[in-house]
ROGU-805499 format. One record per residue (C-alpha): x, y, z; residue number from 1. Coordinates in Angstrom, 1 decimal, m for minus. Example, Ala and Ser with C-alpha at 12.3 -4.5 7.8 and 13.67 -1.06 7.14 Angstrom:
BEGIN
<atom><x>12.3</x><y>m4.5</y><z>7.8</z><pos>1</pos></atom>
<atom><x>13.7</x><y>m1.1</y><z>7.1</z><pos>2</pos></atom>
***
This chain:
BEGIN
<atom><x>m105.7</x><y>29.0</y><z>m87.4</z><pos>1</pos></atom>
<atom><x>m105.8</x><y>26.4</y><z>m84.6</z><pos>2</pos></atom>
<atom><x>m103.5</x><y>27.7</y><z>m81.2</z><pos>3</pos></atom>
<atom><x>m102.5</x><y>25.5</y><z>m78.2</z><pos>4</pos></atom>
<atom><x>m101.6</x><y>27.2</y><z>m75.2</z><pos>5</pos></atom>
<atom><x>m100.3</x><y>24.6</y><z>m71.9</z><pos>6</pos></atom>
<atom><x>m100.5</x><y>25.9</y><z>m68.7</z><pos>7</pos></atom>
<atom><x>m98.7</x><y>23.9</y><z>m65.8</z><pos>8</pos></atom>
<atom><x>m97.2</x><y>25.4</y><z>m62.5</z><pos>9</pos></atom>
<atom><x>m94.1</x><y>25.8</y><z>m63.6</z><pos>10</pos></atom>
<atom><x>m91.9</x><y>24.4</y><z>m60.6</z><pos>11</pos></atom>
<atom><x>m93.0</x><y>20.7</y><z>m58.8</z><pos>12</pos></atom>
<atom><x>m91.3</x><y>19.2</y><z>m56.3</z><pos>13</pos></atom>
<atom><x>m89.9</x><y>15.3</y><z>m56.7</z><pos>14</pos></atom>
<atom><x>m92.7</x><y>12.5</y><z>m55.7</z><pos>15</pos></atom>
<atom><x>m95.8</x><y>15.8</y><z>m56.3</z><pos>16</pos></atom>
<atom><x>m98.1</x><y>15.2</y><z>m59.2</z><pos>17</pos></atom>
<atom><x>m97.5</x><y>17.3</y><z>m62.5</z><pos>18</pos></atom>
<atom><x>m100.8</x><y>18.7</y><z>m63.8</z><pos>19</pos></atom>
<atom><x>m100.5</x><y>20.2</y><z>m67.0</z><pos>20</pos></atom>
<atom><x>m103.5</x><y>21.5</y><z>m69.3</z><pos>21</pos></atom>
<atom><x>m104.1</x><y>22.5</y><z>m73.3</z><pos>22</pos></atom>
<atom><x>m106.8</x><y>24.3</y><z>m74.0</z><pos>23</pos></atom>
<atom><x>m107.3</x><y>24.7</y><z>m77.8</z><pos>24</pos></atom>
<atom><x>m109.2</x><y>27.0</y><z>m79.9</z><pos>25</pos></atom>
<atom><x>m109.7</x><y>27.5</y><z>m83.6</z><pos>26</pos></atom>
<atom><x>m110.9</x><y>23.1</y><z>m83.6</z><pos>27</pos></atom>
<atom><x>m112.4</x><y>21.2</y><z>m81.5</z><pos>28</pos></atom>
<atom><x>m110.7</x><y>18.9</y><z>m79.6</z><pos>29</pos></atom>
<atom><x>m113.4</x><y>16.2</y><z>m80.1</z><pos>30</pos></atom>
<atom><x>m112.4</x><y>16.2</y><z>m84.2</z><pos>31</pos></atom>
<atom><x>m108.8</x><y>15.5</y><z>m84.1</z><pos>32</pos></atom>
<atom><x>m106.3</x><y>13.8</y><z>m81.7</z><pos>33</pos></atom>
<atom><x>m103.9</x><y>15.4</y><z>m79.6</z><pos>34</pos></atom>
<atom><x>m100.8</x><y>14.4</y><z>m78.2</z><pos>35</pos></atom>
<atom><x>m98.3</x><y>15.6</y><z>m75.1</z><pos>36</pos></atom>
<atom><x>m94.9</x><y>15.4</y><z>m75.5</z><pos>37</pos></atom>
<atom><x>m92.0</x><y>16.8</y><z>m73.7</z><pos>38</pos></atom>
<atom><x>m87.9</x><y>17.9</y><z>m74.2</z><pos>39</pos></atom>
<atom><x>m86.2</x><y>17.7</y><z>m71.3</z><pos>40</pos></atom>
<atom><x>m83.3</x><y>19.9</y><z>m71.8</z><pos>41</pos></atom>
<atom><x>m80.5</x><y>18.5</y><z>m73.8</z><pos>42</pos></atom>
<atom><x>m82.4</x><y>15.8</y><z>m75.0</z><pos>43</pos></atom>
<atom><x>m84.8</x><y>14.3</y><z>m77.6</z><pos>44</pos></atom>
<atom><x>m88.8</x><y>14.8</y><z>m77.9</z><pos>45</pos></atom>
<atom><x>m90.6</x><y>12.0</y><z>m75.9</z><pos>46</pos></atom>
<atom><x>m94.3</x><y>10.9</y><z>m76.8</z><pos>47</pos></atom>
<atom><x>m96.3</x><y>10.6</y><z>m73.5</z><pos>48</pos></atom>
<atom><x>m100.0</x><y>10.1</y><z>m74.6</z><pos>49</pos></atom>
<atom><x>m102.4</x><y>10.8</y><z>m76.8</z><pos>50</pos></atom>
<atom><x>m105.9</x><y>11.6</y><z>m76.9</z><pos>51</pos></atom>
<atom><x>m108.2</x><y>10.6</y><z>m79.7</z><pos>52</pos></atom>
<atom><x>m110.9</x><y>12.1</y><z>m81.1</z><pos>53</pos></atom>
<atom><x>m113.6</x><y>9.7</y><z>m79.2</z><pos>54</pos></atom>
<atom><x>m111.7</x><y>10.1</y><z>m75.6</z><pos>55</pos></atom>
<atom><x>m109.4</x><y>7.6</y><z>m75.8</z><pos>56</pos></atom>
<atom><x>m105.8</x><y>7.8</y><z>m74.2</z><pos>57</pos></atom>
<atom><x>m103.0</x><y>5.7</y><z>m75.5</z><pos>58</pos></atom>
<atom><x>m100.1</x><y>5.8</y><z>m73.2</z><pos>59</pos></atom>
<atom><x>m96.5</x><y>5.5</y><z>m73.4</z><pos>60</pos></atom>
<atom><x>m95.9</x><y>2.2</y><z>m71.6</z><pos>61</pos></atom>
<atom><x>m93.2</x><y>3.7</y><z>m69.9</z><pos>62</pos></atom>
<atom><x>m95.6</x><y>6.6</y><z>m68.2</z><pos>63</pos></atom>
<atom><x>m99.1</x><y>4.7</y><z>m68.0</z><pos>64</pos></atom>
<atom><x>m99.0</x><y>4.0</y><z>m64.5</z><pos>65</pos></atom>
<atom><x>m98.1</x><y>7.6</y><z>m63.2</z><pos>66</pos></atom>
<atom><x>m100.4</x><y>9.1</y><z>m65.8</z><pos>67</pos></atom>
<atom><x>m104.0</x><y>9.8</y><z>m66.0</z><pos>68</pos></atom>
<atom><x>m105.6</x><y>12.5</y><z>m69.0</z><pos>69</pos></atom>
<atom><x>m108.9</x><y>13.9</y><z>m68.9</z><pos>70</pos></atom>
<atom><x>m111.1</x><y>15.9</y><z>m71.0</z><pos>71</pos></atom>
<atom><x>m113.4</x><y>19.1</y><z>m70.7</z><pos>72</pos></atom>
<atom><x>m115.5</x><y>19.5</y><z>m74.4</z><pos>73</pos></atom>
<atom><x>m117.0</x><y>21.8</y><z>m73.0</z><pos>74</pos></atom>
<atom><x>m114.1</x><y>24.2</y><z>m72.5</z><pos>75</pos></atom>
<atom><x>m112.4</x><y>22.2</y><z>m75.2</z><pos>76</pos></atom>
<atom><x>m109.3</x><y>21.7</y><z>m72.7</z><pos>77</pos></atom>
<atom><x>m108.0</x><y>18.4</y><z>m71.9</z><pos>78</pos></atom>
<atom><x>m105.7</x><y>17.8</y><z>m68.9</z><pos>79</pos></atom>
<atom><x>m102.9</x><y>15.6</y><z>m67.7</z><pos>80</pos></atom>
<atom><x>m101.7</x><y>14.5</y><z>m64.3</z><pos>81</pos></atom>
<atom><x>m97.8</x><y>12.8</y><z>m64.1</z><pos>82</pos></atom>
<atom><x>m97.9</x><y>11.2</y><z>m60.5</z><pos>83</pos></atom>
<atom><x>m94.5</x><y>10.8</y><z>m58.4</z><pos>84</pos></atom>
<atom><x>m92.3</x><y>13.0</y><z>m60.6</z><pos>85</pos></atom>
<atom><x>m88.8</x><y>13.2</y><z>m60.3</z><pos>86</pos></atom>
<atom><x>m85.8</x><y>15.8</y><z>m61.1</z><pos>87</pos></atom>
<atom><x>m84.9</x><y>14.2</y><z>m64.7</z><pos>88</pos></atom>
<atom><x>m88.4</x><y>15.2</y><z>m65.5</z><pos>89</pos></atom>
<atom><x>m87.6</x><y>18.7</y><z>m65.9</z><pos>90</pos></atom>
<atom><x>m87.8</x><y>20.4</y><z>m69.2</z><pos>91</pos></atom>
<atom><x>m90.7</x><y>21.6</y><z>m71.6</z><pos>92</pos></atom>
<atom><x>m94.3</x><y>20.1</y><z>m72.2</z><pos>93</pos></atom>
<atom><x>m96.2</x><y>20.4</y><z>m75.5</z><pos>94</pos></atom>
<atom><x>m99.6</x><y>20.0</y><z>m76.6</z><pos>95</pos></atom>
<atom><x>m99.8</x><y>19.0</y><z>m80.1</z><pos>96</pos></atom>
<atom><x>m101.3</x><y>17.8</y><z>m83.3</z><pos>97</pos></atom>
<atom><x>m99.7</x><y>16.5</y><z>m86.1</z><pos>98</pos></atom>
<atom><x>m101.3</x><y>18.0</y><z>m88.5</z><pos>99</pos></atom>
<atom><x>m102.9</x><y>21.3</y><z>m86.6</z><pos>100</pos></atom>
<atom><x>m99.7</x><y>21.9</y><z>m85.2</z><pos>101</pos></atom>
<atom><x>m97.7</x><y>22.4</y><z>m81.4</z><pos>102</pos></atom>
<atom><x>m98.3</x><y>24.7</y><z>m78.7</z><pos>103</pos></atom>
<atom><x>m95.1</x><y>27.1</y><z>m77.5</z><pos>104</pos></atom>
<atom><x>m94.7</x><y>24.4</y><z>m74.8</z><pos>105</pos></atom>
<atom><x>m94.3</x><y>24.8</y><z>m70.8</z><pos>106</pos></atom>
<atom><x>m91.2</x><y>24.6</y><z>m69.0</z><pos>107</pos></atom>
<atom><x>m91.7</x><y>22.4</y><z>m65.7</z><pos>108</pos></atom>
<atom><x>m88.8</x><y>22.2</y><z>m63.5</z><pos>109</pos></atom>
<atom><x>m88.8</x><y>19.5</y><z>m61.1</z><pos>110</pos></atom>
<atom><x>m87.1</x><y>20.6</y><z>m57.8</z><pos>111</pos></atom>
<atom><x>m87.0</x><y>21.4</y><z>m54.0</z><pos>112</pos></atom>
***
């Protein structure tokens, strides 16, 4: 059974950098593609970035300039960093594989 677990700070101040990690068990991060998706309160899902099995990153054009990704195959996890966050980016952040499933999500609040 594949499990995805997001981890993050919970609270980030505006203009700071948000760092989130997705740790995967039950599947290798180098075998399939993975996604980061977020959902602001009361709004729909927003796709952020895809991480391919080959280690390439495909960014949402609206976020590309502020986002960076990395992955650690030895620990089977990948990390997203989003710079200069705003309060409007408060929401639940998910890592997922479209076929294997989603993590439970981690709530991020951007606030002073």
